[in-house]
Residue frames as a rotation matrix with the C-alpha (Angstrom) as fourth column:
MET 1
0.085 0.673 0.735 -4.84
-0.915 0.345 -0.210 4.32
-0.395 -0.654 0.645 26.30
GLY 2
0.304 0.027 0.952 -4.52
0.074 0.996 -0.052 1.52
-0.950 0.086 0.300 23.75
SER 3
-0.318 -0.435 -0.843 -3.37
-0.827 -0.308 0.471 0.47
-0.464 0.846 -0.262 20.31
ILE 4
0.627 0.435 0.646 -4.33
0.059 0.801 -0.596 -1.77
-0.776 0.412 0.477 17.41
GLU 5
0.129 -0.631 -0.765 -1.73
-0.910 -0.382 0.163 -2.74
-0.395 0.675 -0.623 14.83
GLY 6
-0.172 -0.240 0.955 -0.95
0.082 0.963 0.257 -5.40
-0.982 0.122 -0.146 12.27
ARG 7
-0.864 -0.190 -0.466 -1.88
-0.446 -0.138 0.884 -6.43
-0.232 0.972 0.035 8.75
VAL 8
0.252 0.913 0.321 -5.02
-0.200 0.373 -0.906 -7.15
-0.947 0.164 0.277 6.78
GLY 9
0.933 0.028 -0.360 -4.04
-0.359 0.175 -0.917 -9.16
0.038 0.984 0.173 3.71
GLY 10
0.710 -0.696 0.111 -0.83
0.689 0.718 0.100 -10.74
-0.149 0.006 0.989 2.53
ALA 11
-0.114 -0.897 -0.426 2.59
0.611 -0.402 0.682 -9.31
-0.783 -0.182 0.594 1.79
PHE 12
-0.908 -0.281 0.310 1.60
0.408 -0.428 0.807 -8.04
-0.094 0.859 0.503 -1.67
GLU 13
-0.390 0.861 0.326 -2.18
0.162 -0.284 0.945 -7.62
0.906 0.422 -0.029 -1.51
GLY 14
0.358 0.542 -0.761 -3.09
0.870 0.103 0.482 -5.91
0.339 -0.834 -0.435 1.72
PHE 15
0.264 -0.194 0.945 -2.57
-0.169 -0.974 -0.152 -3.01
0.950 -0.119 -0.290 4.06
ASP 16
-0.673 -0.416 -0.611 -0.85
0.622 0.128 -0.772 -2.45
0.399 -0.900 0.172 7.37
VAL 17
0.417 0.761 0.497 -2.99
0.181 -0.605 0.775 -0.76
0.891 -0.233 -0.390 9.98
TYR 18
-0.601 -0.541 -0.589 -1.91
0.722 -0.050 -0.691 1.17
0.344 -0.840 0.420 13.06
ALA 19
0.151 0.684 0.713 -4.20
0.028 -0.724 0.689 3.08
0.988 -0.084 -0.128 15.37
THR 20
-0.875 -0.337 -0.348 -4.04
0.370 -0.001 -0.929 4.48
0.312 -0.942 0.126 18.87
ILE 21
0.318 0.946 -0.063 -6.95
0.669 -0.177 0.722 5.13
0.672 -0.272 -0.689 21.18
GLU 22
-0.736 -0.666 0.121 -6.36
0.465 -0.628 -0.623 8.49
0.491 -0.403 0.772 22.83
GLU 23
-0.702 0.389 0.597 -8.03
-0.479 -0.878 0.008 11.13
0.527 -0.280 0.803 24.98
GLY 24
-0.609 0.437 0.662 -9.61
-0.616 0.265 -0.742 8.77
-0.500 -0.860 0.107 27.50
GLY 25
-0.661 0.306 0.685 -10.91
0.430 0.903 0.012 6.43
-0.615 0.302 -0.728 24.80
THR 26
0.356 0.877 -0.323 -12.78
0.221 -0.415 -0.882 9.09
-0.908 0.242 -0.342 22.79
SER 27
0.541 -0.253 -0.802 -10.35
-0.772 -0.528 -0.354 9.51
-0.334 0.810 -0.481 19.87
ILE 28
0.472 -0.387 0.792 -8.99
0.388 0.898 0.207 6.90
-0.792 0.210 0.574 17.47
ARG 29
0.663 -0.356 -0.658 -6.13
-0.672 -0.671 -0.314 8.06
-0.329 0.651 -0.684 15.23
GLY 30
0.043 -0.725 0.688 -3.86
0.031 0.689 0.724 6.18
-0.999 -0.010 0.052 12.89
ARG 31
-0.199 -0.234 -0.952 -3.12
-0.920 -0.289 0.263 5.03
-0.337 0.928 -0.158 9.37
ILE 32
0.603 0.329 0.727 -4.28
0.055 0.892 -0.449 2.37
-0.796 0.311 0.520 6.96
GLY 33
0.833 -0.331 0.443 -1.64
0.523 0.210 -0.826 1.44
0.180 0.920 0.348 4.37
GLY 34
-0.087 -0.977 -0.197 1.59
0.972 -0.127 0.199 3.25
-0.219 -0.174 0.960 3.69
MET 35
-0.391 -0.170 -0.904 2.65
0.217 -0.972 0.089 6.76
-0.894 -0.161 0.417 2.88
TRP 36
-0.918 -0.047 -0.394 1.81
-0.350 -0.371 0.860 6.55
-0.187 0.927 0.324 -0.86
ARG 37
-0.392 0.826 -0.405 -1.20
-0.239 0.334 0.912 4.26
0.888 0.454 0.066 -0.91
GLY 38
-0.511 0.267 -0.817 -3.31
0.813 0.459 -0.358 4.49
0.280 -0.847 -0.452 2.18
GLY 39
0.034 0.590 0.807 -5.33
0.073 -0.806 0.587 6.81
0.997 0.039 -0.070 4.31
ASP 40
-0.835 -0.305 0.459 -5.62
-0.362 -0.326 -0.874 8.35
0.416 -0.895 0.162 7.73
ILE 41
-0.148 0.768 -0.623 -7.94
0.746 0.500 0.440 7.09
0.650 -0.399 -0.647 10.46
ASN 42
-0.938 -0.046 0.343 -9.69
-0.161 -0.819 -0.551 9.90
0.306 -0.572 0.761 12.34
LEU 43
-0.130 0.917 -0.376 -12.57
0.363 0.397 0.843 8.65
0.923 -0.027 -0.385 14.47
SER 44
-0.642 0.063 0.764 -14.39
-0.673 -0.523 -0.523 9.91
0.366 -0.850 0.378 17.55
LEU 45
-0.379 0.509 -0.773 -16.12
0.466 0.826 0.316 7.67
0.800 -0.240 -0.550 20.08
ARG 46
-0.845 0.191 0.500 -18.68
-0.480 -0.684 -0.550 9.36
0.237 -0.704 0.669 22.33
GLN 47
-0.348 0.726 0.594 -21.18
-0.682 0.238 -0.691 7.40
-0.643 -0.646 0.412 24.42
GLY 48
-0.089 0.243 0.966 -21.17
0.270 0.939 -0.211 4.55
-0.959 0.242 -0.149 21.92
ASP 49
0.921 0.387 -0.041 -21.47
0.086 -0.307 -0.948 6.73
-0.380 0.869 -0.316 18.81
VAL 50
-0.148 -0.963 0.224 -18.56
0.537 0.112 0.836 6.30
-0.830 0.244 0.501 16.38
THR 51
0.928 0.372 0.032 -18.10
0.240 -0.530 -0.813 9.03
-0.286 0.762 -0.581 13.77
GLY 52
0.149 -0.910 -0.386 -15.25
-0.191 -0.410 0.892 10.17
-0.970 -0.059 -0.235 11.60
ARG 53
0.792 0.018 -0.610 -13.35
-0.599 -0.171 -0.783 9.67
-0.118 0.985 -0.125 8.40
LEU 54
0.348 -0.711 0.611 -11.02
0.442 0.699 0.562 7.25
-0.827 0.075 0.558 6.63
GLY 55
0.062 -0.398 0.915 -8.62
0.985 -0.125 -0.121 8.69
0.162 0.909 0.384 4.09
GLY 56
-0.881 -0.451 -0.143 -8.39
0.463 -0.884 -0.060 12.38
-0.099 -0.119 0.988 3.36
ALA 57
-0.445 0.715 -0.539 -10.85
-0.115 -0.643 -0.758 15.19
-0.888 -0.275 0.368 3.05
ILE 58
-0.109 0.379 -0.919 -11.32
-0.966 -0.259 0.007 14.65
-0.236 0.888 0.394 -0.69
HIS 59
-0.042 0.010 -0.999 -10.46
-0.546 0.837 0.031 11.01
0.837 0.547 -0.029 -1.33
GLY 60
-0.967 -0.203 0.152 -11.89
-0.233 0.470 -0.852 9.36
0.101 -0.859 -0.501 1.73
GLN 61
-0.216 0.926 -0.309 -15.04
0.176 0.348 0.921 8.02
0.961 0.145 -0.238 3.28
SER 62
-0.302 0.233 0.924 -17.08
-0.856 -0.492 -0.156 8.92
0.419 -0.839 0.348 6.31
LEU 63
-0.595 0.156 -0.788 -18.07
0.351 0.933 -0.080 6.48
0.723 -0.324 -0.610 9.04
SER 64
-0.437 0.476 0.763 -20.95
-0.852 -0.491 -0.182 6.65
0.288 -0.730 0.620 11.46
GLY 65
-0.038 0.451 -0.892 -22.38
-0.010 0.892 0.451 4.00
0.999 0.026 -0.030 13.72
GLU 66
0.493 0.293 0.819 -23.12
-0.816 -0.171 0.552 2.71
0.302 -0.941 0.154 17.18
LEU 67
-0.380 -0.706 -0.598 -20.65
-0.233 0.699 -0.676 0.60
0.895 -0.118 -0.430 19.16
ARG 68
0.628 0.576 0.523 -22.16
-0.701 0.127 0.702 -1.52
0.338 -0.807 0.484 21.94
ALA 69
0.081 -0.613 0.786 -20.61
-0.805 0.425 0.415 -4.17
-0.588 -0.666 -0.459 24.18
ASP 70
-0.196 -0.102 0.975 -21.54
0.142 0.981 0.131 -6.95
-0.970 0.164 -0.178 21.75
SER 71
0.291 0.335 0.896 -22.18
0.909 0.196 -0.369 -5.25
-0.299 0.922 -0.247 18.38
PHE 72
-0.616 -0.307 -0.725 -21.40
0.002 -0.921 0.389 -2.48
-0.787 0.238 0.569 15.95
MET 73
0.157 0.683 0.713 -24.01
0.926 0.150 -0.348 -1.23
-0.344 0.715 -0.609 13.48
GLY 74
0.063 -0.162 -0.985 -23.22
-0.003 -0.987 0.162 1.60
-0.998 -0.007 -0.063 11.11
ARG 75
0.869 0.223 0.441 -22.38
0.448 0.024 -0.894 2.83
-0.210 0.975 -0.079 7.66
VAL 76
-0.160 -0.938 -0.306 -19.18
0.313 -0.342 0.886 3.66
-0.936 0.047 0.348 5.80
GLY 77
-0.807 -0.323 0.493 -19.09
0.553 -0.121 0.825 5.88
-0.207 0.938 0.277 2.73
GLY 78
-0.844 0.481 -0.239 -22.28
-0.490 -0.871 -0.022 7.88
-0.219 0.099 0.971 3.11
GLY 79
-0.187 0.920 0.345 -25.94
-0.377 0.258 -0.890 7.34
-0.907 -0.296 0.298 2.43
VAL 80
0.604 0.490 -0.628 -25.96
-0.730 0.024 -0.683 6.89
-0.320 0.872 0.372 -1.34
VAL 81
0.487 -0.491 -0.722 -22.80
-0.499 0.522 -0.692 5.00
0.717 0.697 0.009 -2.32
GLY 82
-0.307 -0.628 0.715 -21.84
-0.943 0.099 -0.318 3.70
0.129 -0.772 -0.622 1.10
GLN 83
-0.213 0.179 -0.961 -22.13
-0.065 0.978 0.196 0.29
0.975 0.105 -0.196 2.69
ASP 84
0.722 0.488 0.490 -23.75
-0.565 0.008 0.825 -0.94
0.399 -0.873 0.281 5.87
VAL 85
-0.471 -0.848 -0.243 -21.46
-0.386 0.445 -0.808 -2.41
0.794 -0.287 -0.537 8.52
GLY 86
0.642 0.654 0.400 -22.69
-0.679 0.242 0.693 -4.98
0.357 -0.716 0.600 11.04
LEU 87
-0.405 -0.796 -0.450 -20.41
-0.289 0.578 -0.763 -6.81
0.868 -0.179 -0.464 13.50
TRP 88
0.690 0.659 0.299 -21.42
-0.545 0.202 0.813 -9.10
0.475 -0.725 0.499 16.36
LEU 89
-0.477 -0.871 0.114 -19.27
-0.659 0.268 -0.703 -10.38
0.582 -0.411 -0.702 19.24
SER 90
0.729 0.642 0.236 -20.05
-0.648 0.538 0.539 -13.68
0.219 -0.546 0.809 20.96
ASN 91
0.858 -0.407 0.313 -17.56
0.105 0.735 0.670 -15.72
-0.502 -0.542 0.673 23.04
ASN 92
-0.007 -0.943 -0.333 -14.52
-0.161 -0.327 0.931 -14.01
-0.987 0.060 -0.149 21.48
GLU 93
-0.479 -0.037 0.877 -15.84
0.815 0.352 0.460 -14.72
-0.326 0.935 -0.139 17.95
ILE 94
-0.247 0.376 -0.893 -16.68
-0.215 -0.920 -0.328 -11.72
-0.945 0.111 0.308 15.80
ASP 95
-0.482 0.227 0.846 -18.89
0.817 0.466 0.340 -12.28
-0.317 0.855 -0.410 12.78
GLY 96
0.078 0.590 -0.804 -20.52
0.090 -0.807 -0.584 -9.81
-0.993 -0.027 -0.116 10.47
ARG 97
0.112 0.058 0.992 -20.84
0.981 0.152 -0.119 -8.24
-0.158 0.987 -0.040 7.08
VAL 98
-0.381 -0.186 -0.906 -19.84
-0.010 -0.979 0.205 -5.06
-0.924 0.087 0.371 5.28
GLY 99
-0.762 0.196 -0.617 -22.10
-0.647 -0.266 0.715 -4.23
-0.024 0.944 0.329 2.34
GLY 100
0.280 0.960 0.025 -24.94
-0.934 0.279 -0.222 -6.27
-0.220 0.039 0.975 0.94
GLU 101
0.573 0.040 0.819 -25.24
-0.103 0.994 0.023 -9.90
-0.813 -0.097 0.574 -0.07
THR 102
0.837 -0.218 0.502 -23.81
0.547 0.309 -0.778 -9.31
0.014 0.926 0.378 -3.54
LEU 103
0.270 -0.744 0.612 -21.49
0.177 -0.586 -0.791 -6.33
0.947 0.321 -0.027 -3.18
GLY 104
0.611 -0.106 0.785 -19.94
-0.755 -0.377 0.537 -6.86
0.239 -0.920 -0.310 0.22
PHE 105
-0.237 -0.712 -0.661 -17.82
-0.247 0.702 -0.668 -9.15
0.940 0.005 -0.342 2.30
SER 106
0.801 0.519 -0.298 -18.19
0.080 0.401 0.912 -11.28
0.593 -0.755 0.280 5.39
CYS 107
-0.053 -0.770 0.635 -16.18
-0.811 -0.338 -0.477 -11.10
0.582 -0.541 -0.607 8.61
ALA 108
0.861 0.203 -0.467 -15.05
0.078 0.854 0.515 -14.19
0.503 -0.480 0.719 10.53
LEU 109
-0.041 -0.889 0.456 -12.62
-0.413 -0.401 -0.818 -13.16
0.910 -0.222 -0.351 13.28
ARG 110
0.641 0.159 -0.751 -11.41
0.549 0.589 0.593 -14.52
0.536 -0.793 0.290 16.62
TYR 111
0.368 -0.480 0.796 -10.04
-0.620 -0.765 -0.174 -12.56
0.693 -0.429 -0.579 19.57
ASP 112
0.301 -0.379 -0.875 -7.51
0.643 0.758 -0.107 -14.25
0.704 -0.530 0.472 21.86
ALA 113
0.891 0.143 0.432 -7.47
-0.172 -0.773 0.611 -12.30
0.421 -0.618 -0.664 25.12
THR 114
0.757 -0.652 -0.031 -4.41
0.373 0.394 0.840 -14.15
-0.536 -0.648 0.542 26.44
LEU 115
-0.136 -0.846 0.516 -2.26
0.949 0.038 0.314 -13.26
-0.285 0.532 0.797 23.43
GLY 116
0.021 0.241 -0.970 -4.00
0.054 -0.969 -0.239 -9.95
-0.998 -0.048 -0.033 22.69
THR 117
-0.925 -0.370 -0.089 -4.52
-0.091 -0.013 0.996 -10.92
-0.369 0.929 -0.022 19.04
LEU 118
0.281 0.953 -0.115 -7.33
-0.399 0.007 -0.917 -10.68
-0.873 0.303 0.383 16.52
THR 119
-0.829 -0.557 -0.059 -7.04
-0.327 0.397 0.858 -13.18
-0.454 0.730 -0.511 13.67
GLY 120
0.011 0.841 0.541 -9.29
0.267 0.519 -0.812 -14.58
-0.964 0.154 -0.219 10.98
ARG 121
-0.716 -0.162 0.679 -10.63
0.672 0.099 0.734 -13.82
-0.186 0.982 0.038 7.56
LEU 122
-0.130 0.665 -0.736 -12.45
-0.223 -0.743 -0.631 -11.00
-0.966 0.082 0.245 5.77
GLY 123
-0.057 0.177 -0.983 -14.15
-0.998 0.001 0.058 -11.91
0.011 0.984 0.177 2.52
GLY 124
0.888 0.442 -0.129 -14.29
-0.451 0.892 -0.045 -15.48
0.095 0.098 0.991 1.30
GLU 125
0.595 -0.667 0.449 -11.76
0.143 0.637 0.757 -18.28
-0.791 -0.386 0.475 1.46
VAL 126
0.201 -0.505 0.839 -10.64
0.968 0.236 -0.090 -17.64
-0.152 0.830 0.537 -2.14
ILE 127
-0.164 -0.183 0.969 -11.19
0.437 -0.894 -0.095 -13.92
0.884 0.408 0.227 -2.59
GLY 128
0.915 0.403 0.025 -10.50
0.151 -0.399 0.904 -12.26
0.374 -0.824 -0.426 0.72
HIS 129
0.024 -0.925 0.378 -7.79
-0.396 -0.356 -0.846 -11.31
0.918 -0.129 -0.375 3.17
THR 130
0.118 -0.110 -0.987 -6.37
0.806 0.592 0.030 -12.78
0.581 -0.799 0.158 6.34
VAL 131
0.632 0.102 0.768 -6.31
-0.309 -0.876 0.371 -10.66
0.711 -0.472 -0.522 9.49
SER 132
0.211 -0.602 -0.770 -3.47
0.862 0.487 -0.144 -10.57
0.462 -0.633 0.621 11.97
LEU 133
0.257 -0.021 0.966 -3.71
-0.178 -0.984 0.026 -7.74
0.950 -0.179 -0.257 14.51
THR 134
-0.571 -0.396 -0.720 -2.22
0.706 0.210 -0.676 -7.10
0.419 -0.894 0.159 17.92
VAL 135
0.326 0.780 0.534 -4.72
0.143 -0.599 0.788 -5.50
0.934 -0.180 -0.307 20.29
ASN 136
-0.571 -0.590 -0.571 -3.40
0.703 0.008 -0.711 -3.70
0.424 -0.807 0.410 23.37
GLY 137
-0.761 0.262 -0.593 -5.89
0.385 -0.554 -0.738 -2.06
-0.522 -0.790 0.320 25.73
ALA 138
-0.694 0.578 -0.429 -8.66
-0.719 -0.584 0.376 -1.74
-0.034 0.570 0.821 23.14
PRO 139
0.106 0.804 0.585 -12.02
-0.537 0.541 -0.647 -3.49
-0.837 -0.245 0.489 22.87
PRO 140
-0.625 -0.385 0.679 -11.91
0.245 0.729 0.639 -6.47
-0.741 0.566 -0.361 20.47
LEU 141
0.327 0.822 0.467 -14.99
0.804 0.018 -0.594 -5.22
-0.497 0.570 -0.655 18.63
LEU 142
0.741 -0.161 -0.652 -13.21
-0.290 -0.952 -0.095 -1.93
-0.606 0.259 -0.752 17.91
ALA 143
-0.392 -0.919 0.048 -10.22
-0.435 0.231 0.870 -3.89
-0.811 0.320 -0.491 16.56
ALA 144
-0.357 0.354 0.864 -12.58
0.687 0.726 -0.013 -5.93
-0.632 0.589 -0.503 14.36
LEU 145
0.750 0.632 -0.195 -14.15
0.380 -0.653 -0.655 -2.70
-0.541 0.418 -0.730 13.08
LEU 146
0.329 -0.705 -0.628 -10.71
-0.646 -0.653 0.395 -1.34
-0.689 0.276 -0.670 12.14
ALA 147
-0.623 -0.508 0.595 -9.85
0.035 0.741 0.670 -4.63
-0.782 0.438 -0.444 10.39
ALA 148
0.092 0.763 0.639 -13.10
0.842 0.283 -0.459 -4.48
-0.531 0.581 -0.617 8.39
LEU 149
0.835 0.197 -0.514 -12.53
-0.002 -0.932 -0.361 -0.81
-0.550 0.303 -0.778 7.55
THR 150
-0.156 -0.966 -0.208 -8.98
-0.496 -0.105 0.862 -1.62
-0.854 0.238 -0.462 6.42
TYR 151
-0.590 0.007 0.807 -10.23
0.532 0.756 0.382 -4.27
-0.607 0.655 -0.450 3.99
HIS 152
0.520 0.844 0.134 -13.01
0.723 -0.350 -0.595 -1.96
-0.455 0.407 -0.792 2.84
TYR 153
0.625 -0.335 -0.705 -10.53
-0.336 -0.931 0.144 0.90
-0.705 0.147 -0.694 2.29
PHE 154
-0.511 -0.808 0.293 -8.16
-0.118 0.403 0.908 -1.43
-0.851 0.429 -0.301 0.41
GLU 155
-0.279 0.501 0.819 -10.99
0.872 0.490 -0.002 -2.37
-0.402 0.714 -0.574 -1.97
PHE 156
0.749 0.570 -0.337 -12.16
0.438 -0.808 -0.394 1.27
-0.497 0.147 -0.855 -2.22
SER 157
0.269 -0.727 -0.631 -8.67
-0.493 -0.667 0.559 2.54
-0.827 0.161 -0.538 -3.11
LYS 158
-0.630 -0.450 0.633 -8.14
0.244 0.659 0.712 -0.31
-0.737 0.603 -0.305 -5.59
GLN 159
0.206 0.801 0.562 -11.36
0.912 0.051 -0.406 0.66
-0.354 0.596 -0.720 -7.39
ARG 160
0.790 0.038 -0.612 -10.29
-0.015 -0.997 -0.081 4.32
-0.613 0.073 -0.787 -7.46
ALA 161
-0.190 -0.966 -0.178 -6.88
-0.383 -0.094 0.919 3.38
-0.904 0.242 -0.352 -8.89
ASN 162
-0.692 -0.066 0.719 -8.49
0.480 0.701 0.527 1.27
-0.539 0.710 -0.453 -11.64
SER 163
0.404 0.914 -0.049 -11.18
0.589 -0.300 -0.750 3.77
-0.700 0.274 -0.659 -12.64
PRO 164
-0.029 -0.399 0.917 -10.70
0.959 -0.270 -0.087 5.67
0.282 0.876 0.390 -15.90
THR 165
-0.156 -0.070 -0.985 -9.77
0.506 -0.863 -0.018 9.32
-0.849 -0.501 0.170 -15.65
ILE 166
0.810 0.451 0.375 -10.77
0.567 -0.440 -0.696 12.13
-0.149 0.777 -0.612 -17.94
SER 167
-0.262 -0.928 -0.266 -7.86
0.669 -0.374 0.642 13.82
-0.695 -0.010 0.719 -19.68
ARG 168
0.610 0.435 -0.662 -7.84
-0.070 -0.803 -0.592 17.00
-0.789 0.408 -0.460 -21.74
């Protein structure tokens, strides 16, 4: 039915993202990152409810939320250690936030319907990532959600890679 693909971040600090919208628009499948560092996208969309998982069964995060024509409100990562996700669409501009005021990042994206592109910035001007996605037959708000989840997953996997491990 549609696809979303491109890059969130630069050549060295970022992730590719590729997702297809299948089964009449009710299934979103794809990949964030590469084969070695990245995770699967497995989401379901039913009557506006978005549920699913990023990453694997063990090292991944759940997603649940509500997708409307002009907004997405939800949560990634669960109730205790997760983050709220809020995105709002107005005149092809998508603004929002993932996480709180201190531990989170802002979203400032623009959808160009003529070119079928979603571009902009996640995070701040200094510490953040650029977004460059091609959107084909998918709602721009869904593309913005995948961009935000890609940046979130990049930060999540970076924290996991830098955390100390217990050795015997």
